[in-house]
C-alpha positions as CSV (number, residue, x, y, z in Angstrom):
1,A,1.0,-80.1,88.9
2,F,-0.4,-83.4,87.5
3,A,-0.8,-81.7,84.1
4,D,2.7,-80.4,84.2
5,W,4.0,-83.9,85.1
6,K,2.2,-85.5,82.2
7,K,3.5,-82.9,79.8
8,A,7.1,-83.7,81.0
9,H,6.5,-87.5,80.8
10,P,4.5,-88.1,77.6
11,G,3.4,-91.7,77.1
12,T,4.1,-92.7,80.6
13,L,0.4,-93.2,81.6
14,A,-2.0,-95.6,79.9
15,D,-4.7,-93.0,79.6
16,E,-5.2,-89.3,79.7
17,Q,-7.6,-89.0,82.6
18,Q,-7.4,-85.8,84.5
19,F,-6.5,-85.5,88.2
20,Y,-9.6,-86.2,90.3
21,M,-9.8,-84.8,93.8
22,V,-12.2,-85.8,96.6
23,G,-12.5,-83.5,99.5
24,E,-13.7,-83.9,103.1
25,V,-15.6,-80.9,104.4
26,Y,-16.9,-82.1,107.8
27,N,-20.7,-82.3,107.8
28,Y,-21.2,-81.3,104.1
29,G,-24.4,-82.8,102.8
30,I,-25.7,-83.1,99.3
31,S,-28.8,-81.0,100.1
32,G,-26.5,-78.0,100.3
33,G,-25.7,-78.3,96.6
34,R,-22.4,-76.6,95.8
35,L,-22.3,-74.6,99.0
36,F,-21.3,-75.4,102.6
37,D,-22.7,-73.2,105.3
38,F,-20.2,-72.2,108.0
39,G,-22.9,-70.0,109.7
40,D,-21.2,-66.7,108.9
41,R,-20.5,-67.5,105.3
42,K,-21.1,-70.1,102.5
43,V,-18.3,-71.6,100.6
44,D,-18.3,-73.4,97.2
45,F,-15.5,-75.9,97.6
46,F,-16.3,-77.4,94.2
47,S,-14.9,-74.1,92.7
48,Q,-11.7,-74.6,94.7
49,G,-10.5,-77.7,92.7
50,F,-12.6,-80.4,94.3
51,N,-14.4,-82.7,91.9
52,D,-16.2,-84.6,94.6
53,L,-17.1,-84.1,98.3
54,I,-17.8,-86.7,101.0
55,N,-21.5,-86.7,101.6
56,F,-22.3,-86.9,105.4
57,E,-26.0,-86.8,104.7
58,F,-26.4,-90.2,103.1
59,K,-26.3,-92.2,106.4
60,S,-29.5,-90.4,107.4
61,D,-31.1,-90.3,103.9
62,A,-30.7,-94.1,103.9
63,Q,-33.6,-94.3,106.4
64,Q,-35.9,-93.2,103.5
65,P,-37.6,-95.5,100.9
66,Y,-35.6,-96.3,97.7
67,E,-37.4,-93.9,95.4
68,A,-37.1,-90.9,97.8
69,I,-33.3,-91.4,98.0
70,F,-32.7,-92.2,94.3
71,S,-34.8,-89.4,92.8
72,K,-33.4,-86.8,95.3
73,Y,-29.8,-87.7,94.5
74,S,-30.4,-87.8,90.7
75,Q,-32.1,-84.4,90.7
76,L,-29.3,-82.8,92.7
77,L,-26.5,-84.4,90.8
78,N,-28.0,-83.5,87.4
79,G,-29.0,-80.0,88.6
80,P,-26.9,-77.8,90.9
81,L,-24.1,-80.4,91.2
82,D,-24.0,-81.2,87.4
83,G,-20.3,-81.8,86.5
84,H,-19.4,-82.7,90.0
85,S,-20.3,-85.6,92.4
86,I,-20.4,-86.7,96.0
87,L,-19.1,-89.8,97.9
88,N,-21.8,-91.6,99.9
89,Y,-21.1,-93.9,102.9
90,L,-23.1,-95.8,105.5
91,S,-20.3,-96.1,108.1
92,S,-16.8,-94.8,108.6
93,H,-13.9,-94.9,110.9
94,D,-15.0,-91.8,112.9
95,D,-18.7,-91.4,112.5
96,G,-20.5,-92.5,115.6
97,G,-23.9,-92.5,113.9
98,P,-23.7,-95.0,111.0
99,F,-26.8,-96.3,109.2
100,D,-27.8,-99.7,110.7
101,K,-25.1,-99.8,113.4
102,A,-26.6,-103.0,114.7
103,R,-26.4,-104.7,111.3
104,M,-30.0,-105.6,111.3
105,H,-30.5,-104.8,107.6
106,P,-27.3,-105.7,105.7
107,L,-29.0,-106.4,102.4
108,E,-31.1,-103.2,102.4
109,A,-28.0,-101.3,103.3
110,G,-26.0,-102.7,100.4
111,T,-28.9,-102.1,98.0
112,K,-29.4,-98.5,99.0
113,L,-25.7,-97.6,99.0
114,L,-24.6,-99.4,95.8
115,L,-27.6,-98.4,93.7
116,C,-27.6,-94.8,94.7
117,P,-26.5,-92.1,92.2
118,G,-23.2,-90.6,93.0
119,G,-19.9,-92.2,94.2
120,V,-19.8,-94.8,97.0
121,Q,-17.4,-95.7,99.8
122,V,-17.7,-99.2,101.3
123,Y,-16.1,-99.2,104.7
124,Y,-14.4,-102.4,105.5
125,G,-16.9,-105.0,106.9
126,D,-20.0,-103.3,105.6
127,E,-20.1,-106.1,103.0
128,T,-19.7,-108.8,105.7
129,S,-21.8,-107.4,108.5
130,R,-18.7,-106.8,110.7
131,S,-20.0,-105.8,114.1
132,L,-19.8,-102.1,114.9
133,V,-20.8,-102.7,118.6
134,I,-17.7,-104.0,120.4
135,P,-18.0,-104.4,124.2
136,G,-15.2,-102.6,126.2
137,T,-14.3,-100.1,123.5
138,E,-14.4,-96.3,123.9
139,G,-15.5,-93.8,121.3
140,D,-14.7,-94.5,117.7
141,A,-12.7,-97.7,118.6
142,T,-16.0,-99.7,118.3
143,L,-16.0,-98.8,114.6
144,R,-12.5,-100.1,114.0
145,S,-12.7,-103.8,115.1
146,F,-10.8,-106.6,113.4
147,M,-12.1,-107.7,110.0
148,N,-14.4,-110.7,110.6
149,W,-12.6,-113.1,108.3
150,D,-13.1,-116.1,110.7
151,E,-16.9,-115.4,110.9
152,L,-17.1,-115.2,107.1
153,A,-15.1,-118.4,106.6
154,A,-17.5,-120.2,109.0
155,N,-20.5,-118.6,107.3
156,A,-21.7,-117.4,110.7
157,R,-25.0,-115.7,111.0
158,R,-25.7,-112.2,112.4
159,N,-29.3,-111.1,113.0
160,G,-30.6,-114.0,110.8
161,Y,-28.4,-113.4,107.8
162,A,-25.6,-115.8,106.7
163,L,-22.5,-113.7,106.2
164,Q,-21.6,-115.3,102.9
165,D,-25.1,-114.4,101.6
166,V,-24.6,-110.8,102.7
167,L,-21.2,-110.7,100.9
168,A,-22.6,-112.3,97.7
169,H,-25.4,-109.6,97.7
170,W,-22.9,-106.8,98.0
171,Q,-20.6,-108.3,95.4
172,K,-23.3,-108.7,92.8
173,L,-24.5,-105.1,93.3
174,G,-20.9,-103.8,93.2
175,Q,-20.0,-105.7,90.1
176,F,-23.2,-104.5,88.4
177,R,-22.3,-100.9,89.4
178,Q,-18.7,-101.2,88.2
179,Q,-19.7,-102.6,84.8
180,H,-22.5,-100.0,84.2
181,P,-21.7,-96.3,84.7
182,A,-25.4,-95.6,84.4
183,V,-25.9,-96.8,87.9
184,G,-23.9,-94.2,89.6
185,A,-23.7,-91.5,86.9
186,G,-27.0,-91.9,85.0
187,V,-30.3,-90.0,85.2
188,H,-32.8,-91.9,87.4
189,T,-36.4,-92.4,86.3
190,M,-39.0,-94.5,88.2
191,L,-40.9,-96.8,85.7
192,S,-43.2,-98.5,88.2
193,E,-44.1,-97.7,91.8
194,Q,-45.5,-101.2,92.5
195,P,-43.6,-103.3,91.9
196,Y,-40.7,-100.8,92.2
197,I,-38.8,-100.6,88.9
198,F,-36.5,-97.8,87.6
199,K,-34.1,-97.0,84.8
200,R,-30.8,-95.2,84.7
201,V,-29.5,-93.7,81.5
202,Y,-26.1,-92.3,81.0
203,Q,-24.6,-90.5,78.0
204,S,-21.2,-88.9,77.5
205,G,-20.1,-88.0,74.0
206,S,-20.6,-91.1,71.9
207,Y,-20.8,-93.5,74.9
208,N,-24.2,-94.6,76.1
209,D,-25.3,-97.0,78.9
210,A,-28.6,-97.9,80.4
211,V,-29.9,-100.3,83.1
212,V,-33.3,-101.3,84.4
213,V,-33.6,-102.4,88.0
214,G,-36.4,-104.1,89.9
215,L,-36.5,-104.2,93.7
216,D,-38.8,-106.1,96.2
217,L,-40.1,-108.2,93.3
218,P,-41.8,-111.6,93.9
219,T,-39.6,-114.7,93.7
220,G,-40.2,-117.0,90.8
221,S,-41.6,-115.7,87.5
222,K,-41.3,-112.0,86.7
223,T,-42.2,-109.8,83.7
224,I,-40.3,-106.5,83.4
225,D,-41.3,-103.7,80.9
226,V,-38.2,-102.3,79.3
227,A,-39.8,-100.6,76.3
228,G,-38.0,-97.4,75.4
229,V,-34.9,-98.4,77.2
230,F,-33.8,-101.5,75.3
231,D,-34.5,-102.3,71.6
232,E,-36.6,-105.3,70.6
233,G,-34.6,-108.4,70.3
234,T,-31.8,-107.2,72.6
235,V,-30.2,-109.8,74.8
236,L,-29.9,-108.6,78.4
237,R,-28.3,-110.1,81.4
238,D,-29.7,-110.1,84.9
239,Y,-26.6,-109.4,86.9
240,Y,-28.1,-110.7,90.1
241,S,-29.1,-114.2,88.9
242,G,-26.8,-114.4,85.9
243,E,-29.8,-115.4,83.7
244,K,-29.8,-114.0,80.1
245,V,-33.1,-112.9,78.5
246,R,-34.2,-111.4,75.2
247,V,-36.5,-108.4,74.8
248,Q,-39.8,-109.5,73.2
249,G,-42.8,-107.2,72.9
250,G,-40.9,-104.6,74.9
251,K,-40.7,-106.9,77.9
252,V,-38.4,-109.5,79.4
253,E,-39.6,-112.6,81.3
254,L,-37.4,-114.5,83.7
255,S,-37.8,-116.8,86.7
256,T,-35.3,-116.5,89.5
257,P,-35.4,-117.2,93.3
258,F,-34.4,-113.6,94.0
259,T,-36.4,-110.4,94.6
260,L,-33.9,-108.2,92.7
261,V,-33.4,-107.9,89.0
262,L,-30.4,-106.0,87.6
263,L,-30.8,-105.7,83.8
264,G,-28.1,-104.5,81.5
265,K,-26.3,-105.4,78.3
């Protein structure tokens, strides 16, 4: 129908993107690949016109270490799910078992969701530690509280985290992801286990994008090996601190008060 409409209205749209459809098959998980098991039969919903399915598995996968999550998702998305994708979430309006319901780990939650391969859904208040435990509510109502605008304006603290710091963390990761398709759509490769550093590389036709990310790094001075990812002399930006660095000897050196480094052009 969308193709027919575009044909009948040439030049109306600014681009020629095809219709993209996300489906919800309750309890579908990425580990099933293209198939959802009903018990008596398995159905490939990706062959029924869906480009993308909501991934109910991520909230439990988020309990795993970074590399276990990222490598699993990259392998599946570039293997049995190649040409399709999934939509990850941590919490939602009707899922009573969200990741970190008590909001004890809001920075880790944002890092795992926004740096994971695949698509992401940020449920309102994930980025501001909106409470999901509301006294007096019944059932899913506890997941649907008012947005915590007043807490954010007052820079209140929840479980030791200032809410504006939480929001800034999610914003930096989200903007990095938005500006670099390699984050969500690229192939993941771990470069170093300790400290944990990885690259993502994306190619589509003549378009190329690459990023190098370091997590749980020491504050202060850091040296990141980017050889084979970025050419000598390339000026890169750390999207977390805003600092710009130049590749010298296959490495970049920077000094920031943060434990994350998000490198890209």
